C-alpha positions in Angstrom: -13.6 14.7 -2.0 -13.5 11.2 -0.4 -16.3 10.2 1.9 -15.0 9.0 5.3 -15.4 5.3 5.8 -16.4 3.6 9.0 -14.2 0.7 7.9 -10.5 0.5 8.6 -7.9 0.0 5.9 -8.0 -3.8 6.1 -11.8 -3.9 5.9 -11.8 -1.6 2.9 -9.1 -3.5 1.1 -10.8 -6.9 1.9 -14.1 -5.7 0.5 -12.7 -3.9 -2.6 -12.2 -7.1 -4.6 -9.0 -5.9 -6.3 -6.6 -6.4 -3.4 -6.9 -10.2 -2.8 -3.2 -10.8 -3.1 -2.3 -7.8 -0.9 -4.8 -9.0 1.8 -3.3 -12.5 1.7 0.2 -11.1 2.0 -0.9 -8.8 5.0 -2.4 -11.9 6.7 0.8 -14.0 6.1 2.9 -11.2 7.5 0.7 -10.8 10.6 0.2 -7.1 9.8 -3.6 -7.2 10.0 -3.9 -5.8 13.5 -1.4 -3.0 12.5 -3.6 -1.9 9.5 -6.7 -2.2 11.7 -5.0 0.1 14.3 -5.8 3.8 14.9 -3.2 5.1 12.4 -3.6 7.2 10.5 -1.8 5.5 7.6 -1.5 6.2 3.9 -1.2 2.9 2.0 0.1 2.8 -1.6 -1.7 -0.5 -2.3 -0.7 -2.6 -5.3 -3.8 -4.2 -6.9 -4.0 -7.8 -7.9 -2.8 -6.9 -11.4 0.3 -5.3 -9.9 1.2 -8.5 -8.1 0.6 -10.5 -11.3 3.4 -8.5 -12.9 6.0 -10.0 -10.6 8.0 -13.0 -11.8 6.2 -16.3 -11.6 6.2 -17.9 -8.1 7.5 -14.6 -6.4 4.2 -14.2 -4.4 4.0 -17.8 -3.5 7.6 -17.7 -2.2 7.0 -14.5 -0.2 4.0 -16.1 1.5 6.1 -18.9 2.9 6.7 -18.7 6.7 10.4 -18.6 6.2 10.2 -15.5 4.1 8.0 -13.6 6.6 10.6 -10.9 7.5 11.2 -10.1 3.8 7.4 -9.9 3.2 7.0 -7.6 6.2 9.8 -5.4 4.8 8.1 -5.2 1.4 4.6 -4.5 2.8 5.7 -1.9 5.3 7.5 -0.1 2.4 4.0 0.6 1.0 2.8 2.4 4.2 3.4 6.0 5.1 2.6 7.3 8.6 -0.2 9.9 8.5 -3.1 10.5 6.1 -2.0 12.1 2.8 -4.9 12.8 0.5 -4.4 13.2 -3.3 -4.9 17.0 -3.0 -2.0 17.2 -0.6 0.5 15.1 -2.7 3.5 17.0 -4.0 6.9 16.0 -5.3 8.8 14.8 -2.2 10.7 12.0 -0.5 8.7 10.5 2.4 9.6 8.0 5.0 7.7 4.7 5.1 6.9 2.5 8.1 9.8 0.2 7.2 12.2 3.2 7.5 13.1 3.6 3.9 11.9 6.5 1.7 9.5 6.7 -1.3 10.2 9.1 -4.1 6.8 10.7 -4.9 6.5 12.8 -8.0 3.4 14.8 -8.8 3.1 16.5 -12.2 0.2 17.4 -14.6 -2.3 15.6 -12.4 -0.4 12.3 -12.4 1.4 10.9 -9.4 4.2 8.4 -9.4 5.6 6.5 -6.4 9.1 5.3 -7.3 8.4 3.5 -10.6 4.7 2.9 -10.0 1.7 5.0 -11.2 -1.1 5.9 -8.8 -4.1 4.7 -10.7 -6.8 5.5 -8.1 -6.7 8.0 -5.2 -8.4 8.7 -1.9 -10.0 5.3 -1.1 -11.1 6.4 2.3 -10.8 4.3 5.5 -11.5 5.2 9.1 -7.8 5.0 9.9 -6.3 6.5 6.8 -6.4 6.4 3.0 -5.5 4.0 0.2 -4.1 5.0 -3.1 -4.1 2.2 -5.7 -0.8 1.6 -7.6 0.0 -0.5 -10.6 3.3 -2.0 -9.4 4.6 -3.6 -6.3 7.2 -1.4 -4.6 10.4 -3.1 -3.6 12.6 -1.7 -0.9 16.4 -1.3 -1.5 
């Protein structure tokens, strides 16, 4: 069972050391205050290795001010309203903050979100929970 944290999702992600690209993207998209808000949120958070799998220069392009709307769309596709702990995950479609749905599949102790594997679960924050994924999710 995850221990509740006194830190919000942004503070937990910033201090984890594996979400540097995600934190930079959230800052560029001006979503910091949102992820510091009361929530609760469930964040399927791509780690730095997940961002490294994207084609070269993709992240740099997304961080440019002219691409802010696209970046916001991608980042909010990783956030689900409410706090969904690993023990509560089941195969389902669930709406994201950006309005599109994620396809979550749970089987044999493994969880997939769209094409991505959940590699660490239940990283607790005061305003929700982070589940670490191994790929960046791209909305349709």
